[in-house]
C-alpha positions as CSV (number, residue, x, y, z in Angstrom):
1,M,0.0,0.1,-0.1
2,S,1.3,3.4,-0.8
3,A,2.3,6.3,1.5
4,R,-0.2,8.3,-0.4
5,H,-2.9,5.9,-0.2
6,V,-2.4,5.7,3.5
7,L,-2.4,9.4,3.8
8,I,-5.4,10.0,1.8
9,G,-7.4,7.1,3.4
10,L,-6.9,8.6,6.8
11,M,-7.8,12.1,5.6
12,L,-11.0,10.8,3.9
13,L,-12.1,8.8,7.0
14,A,-11.8,12.2,8.8
15,M,-14.2,14.0,6.5
16,V,-16.4,11.4,4.4
17,A,-20.4,11.9,5.0
18,A,-23.3,12.5,2.7
19,W,-24.0,15.0,-0.3
20,P,-27.2,14.6,-2.5
21,Q,-26.6,14.0,-6.0
22,V,-28.8,13.0,-8.8
23,G,-27.9,10.8,-11.9
24,A,-29.7,11.2,-15.1
25,V,-29.4,10.3,-18.9
26,A,-29.3,13.8,-20.4
27,Q,-27.0,16.3,-19.1
28,E,-28.4,19.7,-19.9
29,E,-28.4,21.6,-16.8
30,S,-31.5,22.6,-15.2
31,A,-33.0,23.5,-11.8
32,D,-33.6,20.0,-10.9
33,Q,-30.7,18.0,-12.6
34,T,-27.1,18.2,-12.1
35,L,-24.1,17.5,-14.4
36,D,-22.7,13.9,-14.0
37,L,-19.2,14.9,-13.0
38,A,-18.5,11.2,-11.9
39,A,-18.8,10.1,-15.6
40,M,-16.7,13.1,-16.8
41,S,-13.8,12.1,-14.6
42,L,-11.0,9.9,-16.0
43,A,-11.9,6.1,-15.8
44,P,-9.2,3.5,-14.9
45,D,-8.8,2.5,-18.6
46,D,-7.9,6.2,-19.3
47,V,-4.7,6.1,-17.1
48,P,-1.5,4.1,-18.0
49,S,-1.1,0.5,-16.8
50,G,0.1,0.2,-13.3
51,F,-2.0,2.9,-11.8
52,F,-4.7,1.8,-9.5
53,D,-7.9,3.4,-8.3
54,E,-7.4,4.5,-4.6
55,Y,-11.2,4.1,-3.7
56,S,-11.0,7.8,-2.6
57,E,-13.3,9.5,-5.4
58,Q,-15.2,12.1,-3.6
59,E,-17.6,14.9,-4.5
60,T,-17.7,18.1,-2.1
61,P,-20.4,20.8,-2.0
62,A,-19.8,24.3,-1.9
63,N,-20.2,24.7,1.9
64,W,-17.4,22.3,2.6
65,I,-14.9,23.2,-0.2
66,S,-13.0,25.7,1.9
67,A,-12.5,23.5,5.0
68,L,-11.9,20.2,3.4
69,I,-10.0,21.3,0.2
70,L,-8.8,24.8,0.5
71,A,-7.3,24.7,4.0
72,G,-9.7,27.5,5.2
73,E,-9.0,29.7,2.0
74,A,-12.2,31.4,0.7
75,T,-14.2,29.5,-1.8
76,P,-14.4,31.2,-5.2
77,A,-17.8,33.1,-6.2
78,G,-20.3,30.7,-7.8
79,L,-18.2,27.6,-7.1
80,E,-21.0,24.8,-6.5
81,R,-19.2,21.4,-6.5
82,W,-15.7,19.9,-6.5
83,R,-15.1,16.5,-7.7
84,Q,-11.8,14.5,-7.0
85,T,-10.4,11.3,-8.3
86,F,-7.2,9.7,-7.4
87,Y,-5.0,7.0,-8.8
88,F,-1.6,5.8,-7.7
89,N,1.2,3.6,-9.2
90,P,3.1,2.0,-6.2
91,E,5.9,0.8,-8.5
92,Q,6.7,4.2,-10.0
93,A,5.6,6.1,-6.8
94,S,3.5,8.5,-9.1
95,G,0.0,9.8,-8.5
96,I,-2.8,11.1,-10.9
97,Y,-5.3,13.7,-9.3
98,V,-8.2,14.4,-11.6
99,Y,-10.4,17.6,-10.6
100,L,-13.6,19.0,-11.8
101,L,-15.0,22.2,-10.5
102,E,-18.6,23.3,-11.4
103,F,-19.3,26.9,-11.3
104,A,-22.6,28.6,-11.6
105,S,-21.7,30.3,-14.8
106,P,-18.8,30.3,-17.4
107,A,-17.7,33.8,-16.3
108,Q,-17.4,32.8,-12.6
109,A,-15.5,29.8,-13.8
110,E,-13.0,31.9,-15.7
111,A,-12.7,34.3,-12.7
112,G,-12.2,31.4,-10.1
113,A,-9.9,29.0,-12.1
114,G,-6.9,30.3,-10.2
115,I,-8.0,28.5,-7.0
116,I,-6.6,25.3,-8.4
117,E,-3.2,26.1,-7.2
118,A,-4.3,26.1,-3.6
119,A,-5.7,22.5,-3.9
120,L,-2.7,20.7,-5.4
121,R,-1.0,19.8,-2.2
122,P,-1.4,16.1,-1.2
123,P,-2.0,15.2,2.6
124,L,1.6,15.7,3.7
125,P,3.5,16.6,6.7
126,E,4.7,20.3,7.3
127,G,7.5,21.3,5.0
128,T,8.7,23.6,2.3
129,T,6.8,24.6,-0.9
130,I,8.8,25.5,-4.1
131,G,6.8,27.4,-6.6
132,P,4.3,27.5,-8.1
133,T,5.4,28.4,-11.4
134,F,3.2,28.5,-14.6
135,G,3.4,27.7,-18.3
136,P,1.2,27.4,-21.3
137,G,-1.8,25.0,-20.6
138,P,-3.2,22.2,-22.7
139,A,-4.6,22.8,-26.2
140,V,-8.1,22.1,-25.2
141,G,-11.3,23.6,-23.9
142,E,-11.1,27.3,-23.2
143,E,-9.2,29.8,-21.4
144,P,-7.8,30.0,-18.9
145,R,-5.4,27.1,-19.8
146,T,-2.6,26.8,-17.5
147,T,0.3,24.3,-16.6
148,T,1.4,24.5,-12.9
149,F,4.6,23.4,-11.6
150,V,5.0,23.1,-7.8
151,T,7.0,20.9,-5.5
152,Y,6.1,20.1,-1.8
153,D,9.3,19.2,0.2
154,T,8.7,17.3,3.6
155,W,12.0,15.5,3.7
156,E,13.0,17.3,7.0
157,A,9.7,15.9,8.6
158,G,10.5,12.4,7.4
159,G,8.0,12.8,4.5
160,P,8.4,12.4,0.9
161,R,9.0,15.2,-1.8
162,V,6.1,15.4,-4.1
163,D,6.7,17.2,-7.5
164,A,3.4,18.0,-9.1
165,I,2.6,19.1,-12.8
166,A,-1.0,20.1,-13.4
167,A,-2.6,20.9,-16.6
168,S,-5.8,22.9,-16.3
169,F,-8.5,24.3,-18.5
170,R,-12.0,25.5,-18.6
171,R,-14.9,24.1,-20.6
172,D,-18.1,26.3,-20.2
173,G,-18.8,26.6,-16.4
174,L,-16.3,23.9,-15.5
175,V,-12.8,24.2,-14.5
176,A,-10.9,20.8,-14.9
177,G,-7.6,19.2,-15.1
178,V,-5.1,16.5,-14.3
179,S,-2.3,16.7,-11.9
180,V,0.5,14.2,-12.2
181,E,2.6,13.7,-8.9
182,R,6.0,12.2,-8.4
183,W,6.6,11.0,-4.9
184,V,10.1,10.8,-3.7
185,D,11.4,9.4,-0.3
186,P,14.0,11.1,1.6
187,P,17.3,10.7,0.0
188,A,20.5,9.0,1.6
189,A,23.2,11.2,2.6
190,D,25.1,10.7,-0.7
191,A,22.3,10.4,-3.0
192,T,22.2,12.5,-6.2
193,P,19.6,15.1,-6.9
194,V,16.4,14.0,-8.5
195,A,16.4,15.0,-12.2
196,P,13.4,16.6,-13.8
197,D,10.9,14.2,-15.5
198,S,9.7,15.6,-18.9
199,A,7.5,12.6,-19.2
200,Q,5.5,13.7,-16.3
201,E,4.5,16.9,-18.1
202,Q,3.6,14.8,-21.4
203,L,1.3,12.6,-19.2
204,A,-0.6,15.4,-17.7
205,M,-1.2,17.1,-21.1
206,S,-2.3,13.8,-22.5
207,L,-4.7,13.0,-19.6
208,A,-6.1,16.5,-19.8
209,T,-7.1,15.8,-23.5
210,T,-8.7,12.7,-22.5
211,L,-10.7,14.5,-19.7
212,D,-11.8,17.2,-22.1
213,G,-13.2,14.6,-24.5
214,R,-15.2,12.8,-21.6
215,I,-16.4,16.3,-20.5
216,T,-17.6,17.1,-24.0
217,D,-19.3,13.7,-24.3
218,V,-21.4,14.1,-21.2
219,L,-22.3,17.7,-21.9
220,A,-23.7,16.2,-25.2
221,G,-25.4,13.3,-23.3
222,I,-23.1,10.7,-24.6
223,A,-21.9,8.2,-22.2
224,P,-18.1,8.0,-22.1
225,A,-16.3,4.7,-21.9
226,G,-16.9,3.2,-18.3
227,A,-19.9,4.9,-17.5
228,D,-23.8,4.2,-17.9
229,L,-25.3,7.5,-17.5
230,T,-28.5,5.9,-16.3
231,L,-26.8,3.9,-13.4
232,P,-26.6,6.6,-10.6
233,G,-30.4,7.0,-10.9
234,A,-30.8,3.3,-10.2
235,V,-28.5,3.1,-7.1
236,L,-30.0,3.9,-3.8
237,P,-29.3,7.4,-2.8
238,I,-27.9,6.7,0.6
239,D,-26.2,10.0,0.4
240,Q,-29.6,11.3,1.8
241,L,-29.2,9.2,5.1
242,A,-26.9,11.6,7.0
243,G,-29.0,14.8,6.6
244,D,-26.4,17.5,6.2
245,P,-24.9,18.3,2.9
246,L,-21.3,16.8,3.3
247,P,-19.1,14.9,0.9
248,V,-20.0,11.5,-0.5
249,L,-17.5,8.9,-1.7
250,G,-17.9,7.0,-4.8
251,G,-18.9,7.1,-8.4
252,Y,-18.4,4.8,-11.4
253,T,-16.1,1.8,-10.7
254,S,-14.5,-0.7,-12.9
255,G,-15.5,-4.3,-12.6
256,I,-12.2,-5.5,-11.3
257,D,-12.1,-2.7,-8.6
258,L,-15.3,-4.0,-7.0
259,L,-13.9,-7.6,-6.8
260,R,-10.4,-6.9,-5.3
261,C,-8.3,-4.0,-3.9
262,G,-5.6,-3.3,-6.5
263,I,-3.9,-0.6,-4.6
264,C,-3.4,-3.0,-1.8
265,G,-1.7,-5.3,-4.1
266,E,-4.5,-7.9,-3.4
267,E,-5.0,-11.1,-5.4
268,N,-8.0,-13.1,-4.1
269,S,-10.6,-15.6,-5.4
270,L,-12.8,-13.2,-7.2
271,V,-10.0,-11.9,-9.7
272,G,-10.9,-14.7,-12.0
273,F,-14.3,-13.2,-12.7
274,A,-12.7,-9.8,-13.9
275,D,-13.4,-10.5,-17.6
276,A,-17.1,-10.9,-16.9
277,A,-17.4,-7.8,-14.7
278,L,-18.7,-4.9,-16.5
279,G,-18.1,-2.2,-14.0
280,G,-20.9,-0.4,-11.8
281,F,-21.5,2.5,-9.4
282,S,-21.0,2.9,-5.7
283,R,-21.8,5.4,-2.9
284,T,-20.2,5.5,0.6
285,V,-21.4,7.8,3.3
286,V,-20.9,8.2,7.2
287,V,-24.4,8.3,8.9
288,G,-23.1,8.6,12.6
289,P,-23.0,12.0,14.2
290,L,-20.1,14.5,14.0
291,V,-18.4,14.3,17.5
292,D,-15.8,17.2,18.0
293,G,-15.7,17.6,14.3
294,E,-14.9,13.9,13.7
295,P,-17.2,11.4,11.9
296,T,-18.4,8.3,13.9
297,P,-19.7,5.1,12.5
298,P,-21.7,3.5,11.2
299,F,-20.3,3.8,7.7
300,V,-22.7,2.6,4.9
301,S,-21.8,1.5,1.5
302,V,-23.9,0.5,-1.5
303,A,-22.4,-1.0,-4.9
304,V,-24.1,-2.1,-8.0
305,S,-22.1,-4.0,-10.4
306,A,-22.9,-5.4,-13.8
307,F,-21.8,-8.9,-15.4
308,D,-22.0,-10.5,-18.7
309,S,-24.7,-12.7,-17.7
310,P,-27.1,-13.8,-14.6
311,E,-24.9,-16.9,-14.4
312,D,-21.7,-14.8,-14.0
313,A,-23.2,-12.8,-11.3
314,L,-24.4,-15.9,-9.4
315,A,-21.0,-17.4,-9.9
316,V,-19.4,-14.5,-8.2
317,L,-22.0,-14.5,-5.4
318,E,-21.2,-18.1,-4.6
319,A,-17.5,-17.6,-4.6
320,I,-18.1,-14.7,-2.0
321,R,-19.8,-17.3,0.0
322,Q,-16.7,-19.4,0.0
323,A,-14.5,-16.6,0.9
324,P,-16.5,-13.7,2.3
325,N,-13.3,-11.7,3.3
326,D,-12.3,-11.6,-0.2
327,R,-14.8,-9.0,-1.2
328,P,-13.6,-5.4,-0.7
329,T,-15.9,-2.5,0.5
330,P,-16.3,0.0,-2.5
331,G,-15.0,3.0,-0.4
332,P,-11.8,3.5,1.8
333,I,-13.5,1.8,4.8
334,P,-11.6,-1.4,6.1
335,R,-13.8,-4.4,5.3
336,G,-13.5,-6.0,8.7
337,A,-13.4,-9.7,9.7
338,K,-16.5,-11.3,8.1
339,T,-18.5,-14.5,9.1
340,L,-21.4,-15.7,7.0
341,A,-24.9,-15.5,8.6
342,A,-28.3,-16.9,7.6
343,D,-29.2,-16.1,3.9
344,P,-31.7,-13.0,3.9
345,A,-34.8,-12.8,2.0
346,I,-34.4,-9.9,-0.4
347,P,-37.5,-9.3,-2.6
348,G,-36.9,-9.8,-6.4
349,S,-33.4,-11.4,-5.9
350,T,-32.2,-14.7,-7.4
351,S,-29.8,-15.4,-4.5
352,A,-28.6,-13.6,-1.5
353,L,-26.1,-14.0,1.4
354,A,-25.4,-12.0,4.5
355,F,-22.6,-11.8,6.9
356,H,-21.5,-10.1,10.2
357,A,-18.2,-8.4,10.9
358,A,-16.1,-7.0,13.5
359,M,-15.0,-3.7,12.0
360,D,-11.7,-3.9,14.1
361,E,-10.2,-6.7,12.3
362,E,-7.1,-6.7,14.3
363,D,-8.5,-7.4,17.6
364,P,-9.8,-11.1,17.7
365,N,-11.9,-10.0,20.8
366,A,-13.6,-7.1,18.9
367,P,-17.5,-7.1,19.3
368,I,-19.7,-7.8,16.1
369,D,-20.6,-4.4,15.2
370,S,-21.2,-4.6,11.3
371,A,-23.2,-6.6,8.8
372,G,-23.5,-6.9,5.0
373,V,-25.7,-8.2,2.3
374,D,-24.7,-9.3,-1.1
375,F,-27.4,-10.4,-3.7
376,V,-28.1,-11.0,-7.4
377,L,-30.8,-9.5,-9.5
378,G,-30.6,-10.5,-13.3
379,D,-27.0,-9.8,-14.3
380,W,-26.5,-7.4,-11.4
381,L,-24.4,-8.2,-8.2
382,V,-25.3,-5.8,-5.3
383,T,-23.4,-5.3,-2.2
384,V,-24.4,-3.4,1.0
385,D,-22.2,-2.7,4.0
386,V,-23.2,-1.3,7.3
387,Q,-20.1,-0.9,9.3
388,G,-19.6,-0.1,12.9
389,G,-21.4,1.5,15.6
390,L,-24.3,-1.0,15.9
391,S,-25.1,-4.3,17.6
392,A,-24.9,-7.2,15.5
393,D,-28.6,-7.5,15.1
394,D,-29.2,-4.0,14.3
395,A,-26.5,-3.7,11.7
396,M,-28.1,-7.0,10.1
397,A,-31.4,-5.2,10.1
398,A,-30.3,-2.0,8.7
399,A,-28.4,-4.0,5.8
400,V,-31.4,-6.2,5.0
401,D,-33.7,-3.0,4.8
402,L,-31.3,-1.0,2.6
403,A,-30.7,-4.2,0.3
404,S,-34.4,-4.6,0.0
405,Q,-34.8,-1.0,-0.8
406,Q,-32.0,-1.3,-3.4
407,S,-33.6,-4.3,-5.1
408,A,-36.9,-2.1,-5.4
409,C,-34.8,0.4,-7.2
410,L,-33.5,-2.0,-9.7
411,T,-36.7,-3.3,-10.5
412,S,-38.5,0.0,-10.9
413,S,-39.1,2.0,-14.0
414,D,-38.8,5.3,-12.1
415,P,-35.5,6.9,-10.9
416,C,-34.6,5.9,-7.4
417,D,-34.6,9.3,-5.9
418,S,-35.1,8.6,-2.2
419,V,-34.1,6.4,0.7
420,T,-36.0,5.4,3.8
421,R,-33.8,5.5,6.7
422,P,-33.8,2.0,8.5
423,P,-35.2,2.3,12.1
424,K,-32.1,0.4,13.4
425,L,-29.7,2.8,11.8
426,G,-30.4,5.3,14.5
427,N,-30.8,9.0,14.5
428,T,-28.6,11.7,12.8
429,D,-28.6,13.8,15.9
């Protein structure tokens, strides 16, 4: 697991919660419809081989951007949402940060585009910032187009040095771009200086071009590779469970990333089904209260993944039954130590299984405080996790309730635009 993955995981666990978002097919903006920023962002197949999804994709609403992304700096006028996607290559110690900022108007996007430089610093110890300096941006989109060069040196604190090159541009009311990061550990006393990497800038420019293509497609109502624009509207909007408008983790996820944790270097019994896994959509939220500004469990996740056939989906479910701990959670929440429970009755499903878990997987005496349900409906595999903060029975009741609601969403011809909070999930207060 990379140092960046650990740092980002800790950061996200300190701020994840819920933010309402609505998926739809057509992408023209209106009072009751939002752009599908998740579909615009780079998909796993868009980045070079060796880069892994960090399970840290998140969407942050305007009222939390200053605190969570800008370290207290004022949010630019008109900035409504900020979507972030992260990939990392452990072998090369290189990261990719994709950002999409939605403004209320093109004029406000043009005026506020400079805020990007305040958000390029990864979660690092204290250190020295070298730069930023600026150059011409990618030949896509509209002005302002900028390439930002900046280095964050935390060697004295025992942390890495991160060289970031970010290629940014505007497209209508969106400011978007890609930052390619090079992570360098503290050098030995006799180490030679690290030479600049021209390939890093070339990659940032190339990925920015790909990003602009995806944005253009979604604005035209065309689904880019790896995204089914109807899917967010079929996934239970658990982002409504927590009440307050805070970030939600998740988005479109490749099939393999819902079967194993690639960034963890994991190879498990589910990897053999990768060719039949078509990808899906997930959401992860915190529904426990904030205590002294920190989120508390339970953490709730829902993922819906498509397979080539119902038979493939059933085969994966049976493989999970044989090795329940092999199935990862869709967000950056530890999966816990799982044990199978009695099969639940999920209306409409072909087959279903359930499990209890202790979220603290390091302590063999930790109490059972989590539960989950996996079920198949047609060629869909659905996973529901309710983790931490509850008794075993209450966690299971909440998981079965949410799984039943998700089944109803998938069998309905109407958009899935509401969720009923399970009584056993407790209150938001």
